[in-house]
C-alpha positions in Angstrom: 119.7 119.0 99.6 117.1 117.6 96.8 113.0 116.9 96.6 113.8 113.0 97.2 116.4 112.8 99.9 113.7 115.5 101.8 111.0 113.1 101.4 113.3 109.6 102.4 114.2 111.8 105.0 110.9 112.1 106.2 110.1 108.1 105.3 112.7 107.1 107.5 111.4 108.6 110.6 107.8 107.4 109.6 106.6 104.1 111.7 105.2 101.0 110.1 102.8 100.1 111.5 100.4 101.9 110.8 100.3 100.6 107.8 99.3 97.0 109.2 96.4 99.0 110.6 94.9 100.7 107.4 95.9 97.8 105.5 93.5 95.8 107.0 90.2 98.4 107.4 89.2 97.8 103.9 89.2 93.8 104.9 86.8 94.9 108.2 84.8 97.3 106.2 84.3 94.4 103.7 83.5 92.1 106.1 81.0 94.2 108.1 79.0 94.9 104.4 79.6 91.7 103.5 77.2 90.6 106.5 75.0 93.1 107.0 74.5 92.6 103.0 75.4 95.8 101.7 77.1 94.6 98.9 74.5 93.4 96.3 72.0 90.5 95.0 75.4 88.4 96.4 77.4 89.4 98.7 79.0 86.8 98.9 81.1 86.3 96.1 81.3 89.9 96.0 83.7 89.7 98.9 85.7 87.2 97.8 86.1 89.3 95.6 87.4 92.1 96.6 89.8 90.6 99.3 91.3 88.7 95.6 91.8 92.7 94.2 92.9 94.1 97.6 95.2 91.1 97.2 96.7 92.2 94.3 96.8 96.2 94.6 99.1 95.3 96.9 101.2 92.8 95.2 101.0 94.9 92.1 102.5 98.4 94.9 105.5 95.9 95.9 106.2 96.1 92.5 106.8 99.8 91.8 109.5 100.5 94.9 111.6 99.7 92.9 110.9 101.9 89.7 110.0 104.3 92.0 112.5 105.0 93.4 114.8 104.2 89.5 113.1 106.9 88.7 112.5 109.3 91.1 115.1 108.6 93.9 112.5 108.3 96.5 112.5 105.1 99.1 109.4 103.1 100.2 111.9 100.1 100.6 111.1 99.5 104.4 107.3 99.7 104.1 107.7 96.6 102.0 107.7 93.9 103.8 104.3 95.4 106.0 102.8 95.0 102.1 103.9 91.7 101.9 102.3 90.6 105.0 99.5 92.5 104.1 98.8 91.2 100.6 99.7 87.3 101.5 96.8 88.0 104.5 93.7 89.2 101.9 95.6 86.0 99.8 94.3 83.9 102.7 91.1 85.6 103.7 90.4 85.2 99.8 91.0 81.3 99.9 89.0 81.5 103.3 86.3 83.5 102.0 86.1 80.3 99.7 86.9 77.2 101.0 84.5 78.5 104.5 81.9 80.8 103.8 80.9 79.5 100.3 81.9 76.0 99.3 81.3 75.5 103.6 84.4 72.8 103.2 82.2 70.1 100.7 85.8 68.7 99.8 83.0 67.0 97.0 82.1 70.2 95.3 86.0 71.8 96.2 87.4 69.2 94.0 84.9 69.6 91.3 85.2 73.0 91.2 89.1 72.3 91.2 88.3 70.3 87.9 86.2 72.4 86.1 88.1 75.8 86.8 91.5 76.1 86.0 91.8 79.9 86.8 91.0 78.9 91.0 94.5 76.1 90.4 96.4 79.4 89.1 95.6 81.3 92.0 96.1 78.6 95.0 99.7 78.5 93.8 100.1 82.2 93.8 99.0 81.6 97.3 101.1 78.7 97.9 104.7 81.0 96.5 103.5 83.6 98.9 103.6 81.3 102.6 107.6 81.2 102.3 107.8 83.7 101.8 105.7 85.4 105.0 107.2 82.9 106.9 110.4 83.9 106.0 109.6 88.2 106.5 111.8 89.0 109.3 115.0 89.7 110.7 115.6 86.5 111.6 115.1 84.5 108.6 117.8 87.1 106.9 120.5 86.4 109.6 119.8 82.5 109.7 119.0 82.5 105.2 121.7 85.3 104.6 121.0 87.7 102.5 121.8 85.6 99.3 119.3 82.8 99.7 116.5 85.5 101.5 116.8 86.7 97.8 116.0 83.7 96.1 113.3 82.5 98.3 111.9 86.3 98.2 111.5 86.3 94.3 108.8 84.2 94.9 106.5 87.0 95.0 107.0 87.3 90.9 105.5 84.7 90.8 103.0 84.7 93.3 101.9 88.1 91.2 102.0 87.1 87.9 99.7 84.4 89.2 97.6 87.0 91.2 97.1 88.3 87.3 96.3 85.2 85.5 94.2 83.7 88.0 91.8 87.4 88.0 92.7 87.5 83.7 90.2 83.8 84.3 88.2 84.2 86.1 85.8 86.7 84.4 83.8 84.7 81.6 84.2 88.3 78.9 87.4 90.9 79.0 86.6 94.0 81.2 89.3 96.2 80.9 89.9 95.6 85.0 91.8 92.4 84.9 92.7 93.5 81.5 94.8 96.8 82.7 96.1 94.8 86.1 97.8 91.8 83.9 99.6 94.8 81.4 100.7 96.0 84.4 102.6 93.5 85.9 104.4 92.5 83.7 105.4 95.6 82.1 106.3 96.1 85.6 108.0 92.6 85.5 110.0 93.1 83.0 111.7 96.2 84.1 112.1 94.1 87.4 113.7 91.5 85.9 115.7 93.9 83.0 116.7 95.8 86.0 118.3 93.1 87.7 120.3 92.4 84.5 121.9 95.3 84.2 122.3 95.2 87.3 124.5 92.6 87.3 126.4 93.2 84.4 127.0 96.8 86.3 128.3 95.2 89.0 130.9 92.7 86.5 131.9 95.0 84.9 132.9 97.2 88.3 134.7 93.8 89.4 136.2 93.2 86.3 137.3 96.7 85.2 138.4 96.3 80.9 142.0 96.6 80.3 143.6 98.8 78.2 142.7 96.6 74.7 139.8 95.8 76.0 137.6 98.9 76.2 140.2 100.5 72.7 141.3 102.7 75.0 
């Protein structure tokens, strides 16, 4: 038994529920720091930023799962649903912090911001892409929709991650390294994932329809 098999054996015995508690811990801590004025001169802006950044990090972590499995054989697939739901929660908290605490549902200001700041629309698009994924992140939806249709819905995760990275990149007024690094990571992982899907389909087609003796050049 190789190292990857041993690790996978341990992962199969590891429950997923502690991940939800651990994943929500940063949100609780940052809300506490914001309420107790421990996030600098503008705690609300800092809270919004941290919640959004955690959401993007979780979405990037999901994209890492397939390359990690392909490169090392270690599979974290059983944790993907938890990471996805946590990412949705953090995006929702990020949006609600802006709508409720920052803008306090002053719709005139909200509409003005939407007009002046296109990155907000980009971020909302990422959130909207995550909604059908969050709703269908359960076994009943897989049975009802079928694996193929369910998989198509969950490809919206690529859209959400890409738009999340663009949202962060447009948000900053200069070009600090952090959002640029996130954008490069997301682009690289999406290219890896999409190319991997293409090669998988080609390989599956060849296995289903193997070349004849003349076509193989034998």
